[in-house]
N, C-alpha and C positions, 0 to 999 in steps of 0.2 A: 491659136488668143481673140478669134470673136466667139466660141464658141462657149473656151474657157468667161471672156469677159459677162456670154449671157447669163453661164452661168451662177456667177455673180450675181445680176442684177433681178436672177428671179427668185436667189437666194437673199437679197435685200430687199427686194419685194411680200417672199414669205414672211421675213424677220418682222417687218412692222406691220405689215397686216396680220399674224399675228399678236402684237401688242398693238393693235389700234380695241380695243373692248372698253379703254379708261379706266381700265383696274389700277391700272399704277398714277393716272391721275388722278382719283378719289384718294387713291390712297394717304398721295402725298397731303393732297388739299386736309385728311380728316387730322393727317402729322399737324401741318399748321396751327389748321384750327385747333388743335393740341395746345399745339404752347403758346396761342395768344388769350385766349380762355383761361392761360393758367395763370400768367402775368397780369388780365384784368379781375379777377376774381379773386386771383391769393386761394389758390384751392388748388393744391399738390395732387390730390383726386385726378385735374388731367392732360397731368402730365402724364400718366397711361396709356393713353390718344398720340402722345409723342412714340413713346416706346414697343407699346404692340399691337401698332397699327398693319408696320406690314408685317401682323404673324397671321395672317387672312391671305396673303397672297394668294400662296397655295393652293387654299382653298377656295376662293372664289374663283382661281385659272380654271378651276380640275372642274366648276358649279358652273361654269360659264362657258369658257371658251375652249376648256377641252372634247366635248361635247359637238361643237362644231367642228373645230380642227383638225380634233384628235389629238393623241399628246406627240410633240414635236420638238427636240433638242435640237439647234442650232452650235455643230463645231464649230467657233467661229471664235478663237483668242484672244483678239483683238478685244472683240466687247465683253470678254472672259477678264481681261488682262482692263479695261477698261473700268469695269465693275471698279477692280480690287481694288484699282489707281483711285478713285472715285474714292472709299468707300476710307481708305487709308489719309490720304488730304482730309479727311472731313474729321473721322479721327481726332490725327496731328492738330490740327490747327480746336476745333474742343476742348482737346484736352490742356493744351496753351491755356484758351478760355477761362476754364475748367480749375485751374491751376491758379493761376491769377486773379481769380472772383474770389478762393475759398482761401488759402494761405496766406491772402494778406489780406487779415481780419485787420478792425476800426484802429488793432497797435502799432501798427507796421508804420513806419516809413511813409507818408501820404505823396510817394514823385506821382509826378502829371499825367505819363501813359495808366498809372492802376487807375490810379482816381478816375481818368475818363471811363475804363474800359468800368471799371464800378460802376456806374451811373448810368452809363450804357452797352448793357451789353444784353439784351435786347438782341438794339440796333445792329450789337461786333456779332451772335450767336447767328442772327436773323441770314447773315448775310454771308454767311460763312455756309449759313445750308443750301443758299441758293448761287454762290462762287459754286459746289460741288453738283449742285443739281444740274446745272451750265455743262459743268465738264462730263460727267456723265450722257448727257444729250448728245455732246460733240459727240463721243465715241459712242455710245451709243447708236447710233445713227436715228430719234429719235428727237426729231426737234424741233418740237412742240417745247419739250422740258428747258432748252435756253431762251424759249417766250416766256414761262414764266417766268422761269431765275430774272428777266432783267425786270416780268413787270411789277414782283415783289423790289429788288432791289429799288428802282423807281417809286413806284409807291411810300417804303420807306424813304427816301430822301425828300419827297413830297415833307413826311409827316414831321423826319426830323427839322428846314426851316419854317414848318408852322406852327412847333411846336403842339401840335396833339403829342394825343395820344399812344403811345409806343405800340400797344394793341392791337390800332387801327390796323394797320400793314397791315398786319396776320390777320384781320378776322376776313379785312376783307379779300386779304389773300389767299387762303383756306376755302372763304364760303365760295369762291371763286372756281378754283381748281375743282372741286364737292361738284359743284352743278355741270362743271363741261364733264368731270368725266362720268357724270353720268346721264347726258348726251352722250360722251359716245356708245357709255354701253346699251342704250335702250335702242339705236339705231343699230352698233354691235348685233345686239338680239336678230330686231326684224331685219337686217339684208341677210344674215347666215343662221334661218334656222333651220333645228335639228330633221335628222329624219327618225320615226314613228322607230322603237326599239334600239336600234341606235349606240352603240355601245363600245367605248374606247378605255382605252389606259387611259389612270389620273398621273400625274406626276406625281 
């Protein structure tokens, strides 16, 4: 039992160390920032930052993490299940919000909840994203994601009660996470230098 417990602790430490490269932090920040710029400037082009920023995840892992740690595959069903559950919850909630916003047009009956969603869709969708991020942080063990989610929710609440532009919390949270991700990435690179001629398999 002691050996099994020690092995689990070693796996957990390795898993967390593997995700100290700041990549996921930076990409979440880019996605949130893209949503904020889309809402603020009303330019749909920034929506691509939300949709395709995570397409760079594997490329960045191969360029930064794999040369230092090697290719690591963590066979832990709990974390894989956590990712799937988080994505499923996010997709379901997003589909509900999108359905309410786009199916219920101006000619529909203006019920109060639907009117609220149309008016405050940025807060609703941002809150959904924060909840999904917190769930994934809890399930994966990357606890700082929970802190990011709480920070985003706090800025949303403050912005709402101060009646400020709804883009402000997204721009603030997105920029902050990008900077944190860059800081973690630089620290990871300095703390884990690559050896000359080292070759590792890519993901």
